[in-house]
MARROPA-393586 format. One record per residue: residue number from 0; z, x, y of N, C-alpha, C in turn. Coordinates in steps of 0.1 Angstrom, whole numbers. Atoms other than C-alpha are relative to their C-alpha. Layout:
BEGIN
i, n_w, n_u, n_v, ca_w, ca_u, ca_v, c_w, c_u, c_v
NUM, Z, X, Y, Z, X, Y, Z, X, Y .
...
END
This chain:
BEGIN
i, n_w, n_u, n_v, ca_w, ca_u, ca_v, c_w, c_u, c_v
0, 0, 9, -12, 0, 0, 0, 0, 9, 12 .
1, 1, -8, -13, -10, 15, 34, 11, -4, 9 .
2, -10, 2, -11, 12, 18, 64, -2, -12, 8 .
3, 3, 11, -8, -6, -11, 80, 0, -13, -7 .
4, -2, 12, 7, -1, -36, 53, 13, -6, 2 .
5, -13, 7, -1, 27, -62, 52, 10, 8, -8 .
6, -10, -8, 6, 59, -44, 43, 13, -7, 1 .
7, -12, 8, 0, 85, -71, 37, 11, 6, -7 .
8, -11, -6, 7, 105, -50, 13, 8, 10, 9 .
9, -7, -9, -9, 114, -26, 41, 7, -8, 11 .
10, -8, 7, -10, 140, -37, 66, 3, 9, 11 .
11, -2, -9, -11, 135, -15, 96, 5, -7, 12 .
12, -6, 8, -10, 159, -34, 118, 6, 9, 11 .
13, -6, -9, -10, 170, -3, 138, -5, -2, 14 .
14, 6, 3, -13, 146, -11, 167, 6, -13, 6 .
15, -5, 13, -5, 157, -47, 170, 15, 1, 2 .
16, -14, -1, -2, 194, -38, 165, 3, 8, 13 .
17, -2, -8, -11, 192, -11, 191, -3, -7, 13 .
18, 4, 8, -12, 174, -34, 216, 11, -10, 3 .
19, -10, 11, -2, 200, -62, 211, 13, 6, 5 .
20, -13, -7, -5, 229, -37, 215, -1, 4, 14 .
21, 1, -3, -14, 215, -27, 248, -2, -12, 9 .
22, 1, 12, -8, 212, -63, 259, -14, -2, 6 .
23, 14, 1, -4, 174, -62, 262, -7, -11, -7 .
24, 8, 10, 6, 150, -90, 255, -14, 6, -3 .
25, 14, -5, 3, 115, -86, 241, -9, 0, 13 .
26, 8, 1, -13, 101, -97, 275, 2, 13, 9 .
27, -3, -12, -8, 119, -68, 292, -7, 12, -6 .
28, 7, -11, 6, 106, -43, 267, -15, -1, 2 .
29, 15, 1, -3, 71, -57, 271, -4, 4, 14 .
30, 3, -3, -14, 72, -54, 309, 2, 15, 2 .
31, -3, -14, -2, 86, -18, 306, -10, 9, -7 .
32, 9, -8, 8, 63, -5, 279, -15, -4, -1 .
33, 13, 6, 0, 33, -28, 283, -6, -2, -14 .
34, 4, 3, 14, 33, -33, 245, -1, -15, -1 .
35, 1, 14, 2, 20, -68, 236, 12, -6, -7 .
36, -11, 7, 6, 47, -93, 226, -1, -2, -15 .
37, 2, 2, 14, 31, -101, 193, 2, 13, -8 .
38, -2, -13, 7, 30, -64, 184, 15, 4, -1 .
39, -15, -3, 0, 67, -59, 194, 7, -8, -11 .
40, -7, 9, 11, 77, -89, 171, -4, 5, -14 .
41, 4, -5, 14, 56, -75, 142, 7, 13, -3 .
42, -6, -13, 3, 71, -40, 145, 15, -3, -3 .
43, -14, 2, 3, 107, -54, 146, 2, -7, -13 .
44, -2, 7, 13, 102, -77, 116, -5, 7, -12 .
45, 4, -8, 12, 86, -50, 95, -13, -2, -5 .
46, 14, 2, 4, 50, -61, 93, -9, 4, 11 .
47, 10, -5, -11, 19, -49, 111, -9, -12, 3 .
48, 8, 10, -5, -2, -72, 132, -15, 3, -4 .
49, 14, -2, 5, -38, -78, 119, -9, 6, 12 .
50, 9, -4, -11, -52, -71, 154, 2, 15, 4 .
51, -3, -14, -4, -37, -35, 155, -6, 9, -11 .
52, 5, -11, 8, -54, -5, 141, 12, 9, -3 .
53, -10, -10, 2, -33, 23, 125, 4, 8, 12 .
54, -1, -8, -12, -38, 43, 156, 10, -7, 10 .
55, -8, 7, -10, -23, 16, 179, 14, -3, -6 .
56, -12, 3, 6, 4, 7, 154, 10, 11, 1 .
57, -8, -12, -1, 17, 42, 152, 4, 3, 15 .
58, -3, -3, -14, 14, 46, 190, 11, -9, 6 .
59, -10, 10, -5, 34, 14, 197, 14, 4, -5 .
60, -13, -4, 5, 62, 25, 174, 6, 12, 8 .
61, -5, -12, -7, 64, 59, 192, 5, -4, 14 .
62, -4, 4, -14, 65, 43, 227, 13, -8, -1 .
63, -12, 8, 1, 91, 17, 216, 12, 9, -3 .
64, -11, -9, 3, 113, 44, 200, 4, 8, 11 .
65, -4, -8, -12, 112, 66, 230, 6, -8, 11 .
66, -6, 9, -10, 120, 37, 253, 14, -3, -3 .
67, -13, 3, 5, 151, 29, 232, 9, 13, -1 .
68, -7, -13, 1, 160, 67, 231, 3, 4, -15 .
69, -1, -3, 14, 156, 69, 193, -9, 12, -4 .
70, 8, -11, 5, 142, 98, 172, -12, -6, -6 .
71, 13, 5, 4, 105, 91, 167, -2, 3, -15 .
72, 3, -4, 14, 102, 110, 134, 9, -9, -10 .
73, -9, 8, 9, 132, 91, 119, -6, -15, -1 .
74, 6, 14, 0, 116, 57, 129, -13, 0, -8 .
75, 12, 0, 8, 83, 68, 115, 3, 0, -15 .
76, -4, -1, 14, 101, 76, 82, 4, -14, -5 .
77, -5, 13, 4, 118, 42, 81, -12, -10, -1 .
78, 11, 9, 0, 85, 24, 88, -11, 5, -10 .
79, 10, -5, 9, 66, 45, 63, -13, 4, 6 .
80, 11, -5, -7, 44, 59, 89, 1, 15, 1 .
81, 0, -15, -1, 35, 96, 85, -8, 5, 11 .
82, 7, -6, -10, 25, 117, 113, -12, 8, -5 .
83, 12, -7, 5, -10, 132, 110, 3, 15, -2 .
84, -2, -14, 3, -11, 166, 95, -8, 9, 10 .
85, 7, -9, -9, -21, 196, 116, -2, -6, 14 .
86, 1, 6, -13, -14, 178, 148, 1, 11, 11 .
87, -1, -11, -9, -23, 202, 176, 9, -3, 12 .
88, -9, 2, -11, 3, 207, 203, -8, -1, 13 .
89, 7, 2, -13, -8, 195, 237, 5, 11, 10 .
90, -3, -10, -10, -9, 222, 264, 0, -7, 13 .
91, 0, 7, -13, -1, 214, 300, -13, -1, 7 .
92, 13, 1, -7, -36, 221, 311, -11, -8, -8 .
93, 10, 8, 8, -53, 201, 283, -1, -14, 5 .
94, 2, 14, -4, -68, 168, 293, -3, -9, -11 .
95, 3, 8, 11, -77, 157, 258, 13, -3, -8 .
96, -12, 4, 8, -50, 138, 238, -1, 6, -13 .
97, -1, -5, 14, -38, 152, 205, -5, -11, -9 .
98, 6, 9, 10, -57, 136, 176, 11, -7, -8 .
99, -9, 8, 8, -37, 107, 161, 14, -1, 6 .
100, -13, 1, -6, -7, 112, 184, 0, -4, 14 .
101, 1, 3, -14, -20, 102, 218, 5, -14, 2 .
102, -5, 13, -4, -5, 72, 236, -12, -9, 1 .
103, 11, 9, -1, -28, 42, 233, -3, -4, 14 .
104, 4, 4, -14, -48, 32, 264, 3, -15, 2 .
105, -4, 14, -2, -29, 0, 272, -8, -7, 11 .
106, 8, 5, -12, -48, -4, 305, -13, -5, -5 .
107, 13, 4, 5, -81, -5, 287, 1, -13, -8 .
108, -2, 12, 8, -68, -30, 262, 2, -13, 8 .
109, -2, 11, -8, -55, -53, 288, -12, -4, 8 .
110, 12, 3, -7, -87, -50, 308, -10, -8, -9 .
111, 9, 7, 10, -107, -61, 277, 5, -14, -2 .
112, -5, 13, 1, -84, -90, 273, -3, -9, 12 .
113, 3, 8, -12, -89, -102, 309, -15, -3, 0 .
114, 15, 3, 1, -127, -98, 305, -3, -11, -9 .
115, 3, 10, 10, -126, -119, 274, 4, -14, 5 .
116, -4, 12, -5, -106, -146, 292, -10, -5, 11 .
117, 9, 4, -10, -130, -146, 322, -13, -5, -5 .
118, 14, 4, 5, -161, -149, 300, 1, -13, -8 .
119, 0, 13, 7, -149, -181, 284, -8, -10, 7 .
120, 8, 10, -7, -173, -210, 291, 7, -8, 10 .
121, -8, 9, -10, -146, -231, 308, 3, 8, 13 .
122, -3, -8, -12, -136, -203, 331, -13, 3, 8 .
123, 13, -3, -7, -173, -194, 339, -4, -12, 8 .
124, 4, 12, -7, -179, -230, 348, 8, -2, 13 .
125, -9, 1, -12, -149, -231, 372, -4, 10, 10 .
126, 4, -10, -10, -160, -199, 388, -13, -4, 7 .
127, 12, 5, -6, -195, -213, 393, 2, -11, 10 .
128, -3, 11, -9, -181, -244, 410, 5, 6, 13 .
129, -6, -6, -12, -161, -222, 434, -11, 7, 8 .
130, 11, -7, -7, -191, -201, 443, -9, -9, 7 .
131, 9, 11, -6, -213, -232, 448, 7, -6, 12 .
132, -7, 6, -11, -186, -246, 471, -1, 9, 12 .
133, 1, -9, -11, -185, -215, 492, -13, 1, 6 .
134, 14, -1, -5, -223, -213, 495, -3, -13, 9 .
135, 2, 13, -8, -224, -250, 506, 7, 0, 13 .
136, -8, 0, -13, -196, -245, 532, -7, 9, 10 .
137, 7, -9, -10, -215, -215, 547, -13, -7, 5 .
138, 13, 6, -5, -248, -235, 549, 4, -11, 10 .
139, -4, 11, -9, -230, -265, 565, 5, 6, 14 .
140, -4, -7, -12, -214, -241, 590, -12, 4, 9 .
141, 11, -4, -8, -247, -226, 600, -8, -12, 5 .
142, 7, 12, -5, -264, -260, 602, 7, -7, 12 .
143, -7, 6, -11, -236, -273, 625, -2, 8, 13 .
144, 3, -9, -12, -241, -243, 648, -14, -3, 6 .
145, 13, 3, -5, -278, -250, 650, -1, -13, 7 .
146, 1, 14, -6, -274, -287, 657, 7, 0, 14 .
147, -7, 0, -13, -248, -280, 685, -9, 8, 10 .
148, 9, -7, -10, -272, -254, 701, -12, -9, 4 .
149, 12, 9, -3, -301, -279, 699, 4, -11, 10 .
150, -4, 11, -9, -281, -307, 715, 3, 6, 14 .
151, -2, -6, -13, -270, -283, 743, -13, 2, 8 .
152, 13, -3, -6, -306, -273, 750, -6, -14, 5 .
153, 6, 13, -4, -317, -310, 750, 7, -6, 12 .
154, -7, 5, -11, -289, -320, 774, -4, 8, 13 .
155, 4, -7, -11, -299, -292, 797, -13, -3, 5 .
156, 14, 3, -4, -335, -302, 797, 0, -14, 7 .
157, 0, 13, -6, -326, -338, 807, 5, 1, 14 .
158, -4, -1, -14, -310, -325, 839, -11, 1, 10 .
159, 11, -2, -10, -344, -318, 854, -6, -14, 4 .
160, 5, 13, -3, -351, -356, 854, 7, -5, 12 .
161, -6, 5, -12, -346, -373, 887, 11, -10, -3 .
162, -11, 9, 2, -313, -391, 888, -3, -14, 5 .
163, 5, 13, -4, -322, -428, 888, 10, -7, 9 .
164, -10, 7, -8, -289, -438, 904, 3, 8, 13 .
165, -4, -9, -12, -290, -411, 931, -3, -8, 13 .
166, 2, 6, -13, -289, -420, 967, -14, 3, 5 .
167, 14, -1, -5, -323, -426, 983, -1, 1, 15 .
168, -1, -1, -15, -312, -420, 1019, -5, 14, 5 .
169, 4, -13, -4, -324, -384, 1018, -15, 2, 0 .
170, 15, -1, 0, -361, -382, 1029, -4, 15, -1 .
171, 6, -13, 1, -382, -352, 1021, -10, 2, 11 .
172, 9, -1, -12, -397, -342, 1054, -4, 14, 2 .
173, 5, -14, -2, -419, -312, 1059, 4, 5, 14 .
174, -3, -4, -14, -410, -312, 1096, 14, 1, 3 .
175, -14, -1, -3, -373, -311, 1091, 3, 14, 5 .
176, -3, -12, -7, -359, -284, 1114, 10, 8, -9 .
177, -9, -8, 8, -343, -256, 1093, 12, 5, 8 .
178, -12, -6, -7, -308, -242, 1101, -4, 14, 4 .
179, 3, -13, -5, -312, -212, 1122, 5, 11, -8 .
180, -4, -11, 8, -310, -179, 1104, 13, 6, 4 .
181, -13, -6, -5, -281, -167, 1125, 12, -9, -3 .
182, -11, 9, 3, -260, -197, 1115, 4, 2, -15 .
183, -5, -1, 13, -238, -193, 1085, 9, -11, -4 .
184, -8, 12, 3, -218, -225, 1088, -6, -12, 7 .
185, 4, 12, -5, -227, -261, 1093, 12, -10, -1 .
186, -12, 10, 0, -199, -285, 1104, -5, -14, -4 .
187, 3, 13, 4, -201, -318, 1086, 13, -6, -7 .
188, -13, 6, 6, -166, -334, 1082, -3, -12, -9 .
189, 1, 12, 9, -163, -358, 1053, 9, -11, 4 .
190, -8, 12, -3, -150, -393, 1059, 10, -3, -11 .
191, -9, 3, 11, -134, -396, 1025, 7, 12, -6 .
192, -7, -13, 4, -120, -360, 1023, -5, 6, -13 .
193, 6, -6, 12, -144, -350, 995, -12, 7, 4 .
194, 13, -8, -2, -172, -325, 993, -11, -7, -7 .
195, 11, 7, 6, -205, -342, 988, -13, 7, 4 .
196, 13, -6, -3, -240, -329, 986, -11, -8, -7 .
197, 12, 5, 6, -274, -344, 979, -12, 9, 3 .
198, 11, -10, -2, -305, -322, 974, -12, -6, -6 .
199, 13, 3, 6, -342, -328, 969, -8, 13, 1 .
200, 7, -13, 0, -364, -298, 959, -14, -2, 5 .
201, 14, 0, -5, -396, -292, 978, -9, 8, -10 .
202, 7, -7, 10, -406, -268, 950, 10, 2, -12 .
203, -9, -3, 11, -392, -258, 916, 10, 10, 4 .
204, -10, -10, -4, -359, -241, 922, 10, 1, -12 .
205, -11, -2, 10, -335, -226, 896, 13, -1, 7 .
206, -12, 3, -7, -301, -238, 905, 12, -1, -10 .
207, -13, 1, 7, -265, -234, 893, 11, -6, 9 .
208, -10, 7, -9, -238, -258, 906, 13, -1, -7 .
209, -14, 1, 5, -200, -257, 901, 7, -9, 10 .
210, -9, 10, -7, -177, -285, 912, 14, 3, -3 .
211, -14, -3, 2, -141, -274, 916, 2, 10, -11 .
212, -1, -11, 10, -148, -243, 894, -6, -3, -13 .
213, 6, 4, 13, -166, -262, 866, -15, -1, 2 .
214, 14, 0, -1, -203, -256, 860, -5, -14, -5 .
215, 5, 13, 4, -221, -290, 860, -15, -1, 0 .
216, 15, 0, 0, -257, -280, 865, -5, 14, -1 .
217, 5, -14, 1, -276, -249, 854, -13, 0, -6 .
218, 13, 1, 5, -313, -253, 851, -10, 0, 12 .
219, 10, 0, -11, -345, -257, 871, -1, -14, 6 .
220, 1, 13, -8, -345, -285, 897, -15, -2, 3 .
221, 14, 2, -2, -381, -298, 896, -4, -5, 14 .
222, 5, 4, -13, -402, -304, 927, 1, -15, 1 .
223, -1, 14, -2, -394, -338, 941, 13, -7, -6 .
224, -12, 5, 6, -362, -342, 920, 11, -1, 9 .
225, -11, 3, -8, -331, -356, 936, 13, 1, -8 .
226, -13, -1, 7, -295, -347, 925, 11, -1, 11 .
227, -12, 0, -8, -261, -354, 940, 12, 4, -8 .
228, -13, -5, 6, -226, -339, 933, 11, -3, 10 .
229, -12, 3, -8, -191, -347, 945, 11, 9, -6 .
230, -11, -8, 5, -160, -325, 943, 12, -3, 9 .
231, -12, 2, -8, -124, -327, 955, 2, 11, 10 .
232, -2, -11, -9, -122, -292, 970, -13, 6, 5 .
233, 12, -7, -5, -156, -275, 970, -11, -1, -11 .
234, 12, -1, 9, -191, -273, 955, -7, 13, 3 .
235, 7, -13, -1, -207, -239, 949, -14, -1, -6 .
236, 14, 0, 4, -245, -237, 947, -5, 14, 1 .
237, 6, -13, 1, -262, -205, 936, -14, -1, -7 .
238, 13, 0, 6, -297, -196, 926, -10, 7, 8 .
239, 11, -6, -8, -331, -185, 939, -6, -10, 9 .
240, 7, 8, -10, -347, -198, 971, 7, -14, 2 .
241, -7, 13, -4, -320, -224, 980, -6, -5, 13 .
242, 5, 5, -13, -338, -226, 1014, -11, -10, -2 .
243, 10, 10, 3, -364, -248, 996, 6, -14, -3 .
244, -6, 13, 2, -338, -276, 992, 3, -7, 13 .
245, -3, 8, -11, -336, -304, 1016, 13, -6, -3 .
246, -14, 3, 3, -299, -311, 1019, 6, -11, 9 .
247, -9, 9, -8, -275, -338, 1030, 14, 3, -4 .
248, -13, -5, 2, -239, -326, 1034, 10, -10, 5 .
249, -10, 9, -4, -210, -351, 1035, -5, -11, 8 .
250, 7, 11, -7, -234, -378, 1047, -8, 4, 12 .
251, 7, -5, -11, -250, -356, 1073, -12, 8, -5 .
252, 13, -6, 4, -287, -346, 1069, -1, 13, 8 .
253, 2, -13, -7, -291, -308, 1076, -13, 6, -3 .
254, 14, -5, 3, -326, -303, 1062, 0, 12, -8 .
255, 1, -12, 7, -337, -270, 1049, 8, 11, 6 .
256, -8, -11, -5, -315, -239, 1052, -10, 12, 2 .
257, 8, -12, -2, -328, -206, 1063, -8, 0, 13 .
258, 8, -1, -12, -356, -201, 1088, -3, 15, 2 .
259, 4, -13, -2, -375, -171, 1098, -2, 9, -12 .
260, 2, -7, 13, -383, -162, 1062, 13, 4, -7 .
261, -13, -3, 6, -346, -160, 1053, 1, -7, -14 .
262, -2, 6, 13, -338, -165, 1016, 15, -2, -2 .
263, -14, 4, 3, -306, -183, 1006, 2, 0, -15 .
264, -3, -1, 14, -290, -176, 973, 14, -6, -4 .
265, -14, 5, 3, -254, -190, 976, 5, -8, 12 .
266, -6, 8, -10, -238, -218, 996, 12, -7, -6 .
267, -12, 7, 4, -204, -235, 995, 2, -12, 9 .
268, -2, 12, -8, -198, -271, 1005, 14, -4, -2 .
269, -14, 5, 0, -163, -283, 1014, 1, -13, 8 .
270, -1, 12, -8, -150, -315, 1030, -2, 3, 15 .
271, 2, -4, -14, -154, -296, 1064, -15, 2, 3 .
272, 14, -3, -2, -191, -287, 1059, -5, 10, -10 .
273, 8, -9, 9, -214, -260, 1045, 2, 14, 6 .
274, -1, -14, -4, -210, -222, 1045, -11, 7, -8 .
275, 10, -9, 6, -239, -198, 1037, 7, 13, -3 .
276, -6, -12, 4, -226, -169, 1017, -10, 11, -1 .
277, 10, -12, 0, -242, -134, 1019, 1, 5, -14 .
END
């Protein structure tokens, strides 16, 4: 009968007795030595596990004995496990394990067990569902960003349409006298203590409007288009060629800004009137 066959006639209880005398459980030994629980039980009860080769069986007994502080050769004798003959002594510089006496690669064994678990059809199916969900979430996120950008562009394009409810009291007159170039302020006190402006473009003008610090318009004001804005404190208008805007400030028609070829790029409207910024 080989050393790996069932050996019920032998009662090698020294490992179990020593473990119990030290107050240790099999789980503690398993955590400390990384020996599988079924192998520990087989060794203590005196029979070998079918999944263990002679190499692993001998190695586990050696690790278990050393962990409990027992003499390995004596435990080998009790278990009927003989050490291989002519076992070369390992040198400090040798990287190769001694034949038949090397410690089993427990990490490799556990890695193989994990791979086997992961490759089960049920686990593969679950992993596939997780990956599919992550891909779908990513696609929905990208699609949401595209839709939001498209809606923003569409809303910006609508701003170039003439405001149907805008005031119609502001005529577009080619003969309107422009504000003199030397003037940087136009007094136009508001009756309701609010800043109000109405503009009509004589040509296409790129315009950016902020009311009380919030951007409310940022696109091209088309030729002939009319827009109005109201703010509590101030309205800031910036862009190119603001002198091409026919303006009404706080109910007062001031016409076109500039004069003498002056180009206006920034104006501020308050309840007191208009200021041309340099």
